[in-house]
C-alpha positions, 0 to 999 in steps of 0.5 A: 733113133731110126726114123721108123722107130720114131714113127711108131712111137710118135704115132702111138702117142699122137693127139689128133684133132679133126679140124674144119677146113675153115679153122686151119691156122696155117697161112700156107695150108689156107693158101693151098685150100683156096687154090683147091677151091678156085680150081674146083669152082662149082664142081664137086672136085677139081680136075687133076689136069688143072693142077700143076705142081709148079703152083705149089712153090710156097709149100712144095717141100712139105707136100706129098702127091698120091695117085689113087689106084682103084680095084683094088684100092691102093695109093702110089706115092708120086711125089714126096716133098724134100722136107718129108723125105729128109724127115725119114720117108726117103725112098718111098717115092714111087712105092705103093702104100702096101710097100710102105713099112712099118705096117702100123704107119701104113695102116694109119696113112691108109685110113687117112687116105681112104677117108678122103677118097670116100668123102671126096672132100678135104680133110684137116687135122691138127696133130700133136705129140711128144718127141724127145720131151718136146711138144711137136704140133702141125696141121695137115690137109689132104685134098682130093682131085679127079680125072673123070669128074666123079672118082677121086684119083689123086690126093694132095697132102700137105703139112705145116708146123704150128708156132713154137716147134723148135727149129731142130724138130721141124725135120722129124718124121710126121705121124699119121692120125689113128683110124679112130680119129678120122671121119668125114665132115 
């Protein structure tokens, strides 16, 4: 199956549950969230200059770093982790969201990213879907950063598989939450 066909099928059949950041079960995602909180301190958002990709060695292959472009709002994929590229997003690094195919995937990713930009808060989801008759589940977190102290201009997205996912399924394309499942918490 071509990766984009897998995205369309998995996205359509996905079960999405919004999670409070305190309920994320992944040790890696919790470690990432703790790093974000430490960088933020008492401010609304951490500064992107304080964040270094080298700090992500424990999860770097499962991370996407996205520049937020304003006026009009768009998103540019600065870095896509190797495990995500291997899962079917190869060639998307450097592209803007409006260049991503298929359109259904682009719309779902855009809705998730717009939610974080509008809320200026981390969002977390548990996503489950059936792929080749196996239940596949993972947690995803999207963290906002700022350059100015107020506007979100960088997103850090990371995912981690939940226990029980067969090893051979850990490299498949990851669907995004439908817009109807997204909300600010």
